[in-house]
C-alpha positions in Angstrom: 152.7 121.7 66.0 149.1 120.8 66.5 147.2 123.2 68.7 145.0 120.2 69.9 148.1 118.8 71.7 148.6 121.9 73.8 147.5 122.4 77.4 147.9 125.1 80.0 151.2 124.4 81.7 153.0 123.1 78.6 156.5 124.5 77.8 157.1 126.0 74.4 159.5 128.3 72.6 158.9 131.7 71.1 160.5 132.7 67.8 163.3 134.4 69.6 164.1 130.9 71.3 163.0 132.1 74.7 161.0 129.5 76.6 157.6 130.1 78.2 155.0 128.1 80.0 151.5 128.4 78.6 149.0 130.2 80.8 145.3 130.7 80.3 145.7 133.8 78.1 148.5 132.3 76.0 146.3 129.2 75.5 143.3 131.2 74.3 145.5 133.2 71.8 147.2 130.0 70.5 144.0 128.0 70.3 142.3 130.7 68.3 145.3 131.4 66.1 145.4 135.0 67.2 148.9 134.6 68.6 151.2 137.4 67.6 154.9 137.1 67.0 155.6 137.3 70.7 153.7 134.0 71.3 153.9 132.1 68.1 154.9 128.7 69.6 157.5 126.2 68.6 158.2 122.8 70.0 161.0 122.3 72.6 162.9 119.1 71.8 163.1 116.6 74.6 166.6 116.6 76.0 168.4 115.2 79.0 168.5 118.8 80.4 164.7 119.0 80.3 164.3 115.5 81.8 166.5 116.5 84.7 164.5 119.7 85.3 161.4 117.5 85.6 162.9 115.4 88.3 164.2 112.4 86.3 167.3 110.9 87.9 170.3 109.3 86.3 170.1 105.5 86.5 173.0 104.0 84.5 172.4 104.5 80.8 168.8 105.8 81.5 167.1 108.7 83.2 164.1 107.6 85.2 161.2 108.9 87.2 158.7 106.9 89.2 155.0 107.8 89.0 153.4 109.0 92.2 151.6 106.3 94.2 152.5 103.6 91.6 155.1 101.0 90.7 155.2 102.5 87.1 158.2 104.5 85.9 159.5 106.2 82.8 162.9 105.1 81.6 164.6 107.3 79.0 167.8 106.4 77.2 170.3 109.1 78.0 171.9 109.3 74.6 168.6 109.2 72.8 165.7 110.9 74.7 163.3 109.8 72.0 163.7 106.2 73.3 161.2 106.1 76.1 160.1 103.0 78.0 157.1 102.8 80.3 157.7 100.1 82.9 155.6 98.4 85.5 156.9 95.4 87.4 158.1 93.0 84.6 156.2 94.6 81.8 157.9 97.2 79.6 156.3 99.2 76.8 158.5 101.0 74.2 157.0 104.4 73.4 157.5 106.4 70.2 156.5 109.7 68.9 157.5 111.5 72.1 159.9 114.1 70.7 158.9 117.2 72.5 158.6 118.5 76.0 154.9 119.2 75.8 154.2 115.7 74.5 155.9 114.2 77.6 154.0 116.5 79.9 150.7 115.5 78.3 151.5 111.8 78.5 152.6 112.0 82.1 149.4 113.9 83.0 147.2 111.4 81.1 148.8 108.4 82.9 149.1 109.9 86.4 146.5 112.6 86.7 149.2 114.9 87.8 151.3 117.6 86.1 154.9 117.0 85.3 156.5 120.2 86.6 159.9 121.7 86.9 161.6 120.7 90.2 163.0 123.6 92.2 
């Protein structure tokens, strides 16, 4: 994991497999590599379960979410969450290298200016 990819609000795992959302103090510890065993982060693989937590909806063989105030949407193949498409009208882009929850959170934030958060 590259610490340069991490942002406050990203979801990661601890060594004991418990999940946590990075807050300001965690971010400082991780960014300066002073994180102790309690916070040593690991990537969370992107799964259908996580996508549903973020508000994606089942749409046939895909999970999808529309971007706020836009005609753009993410489409994720249900049986292979690494296969992500970014679609706007008739234009579709295939995305690669999105394997982890924090990477999807960062991409969504970069494209929309909003955070991808867990829906209650």
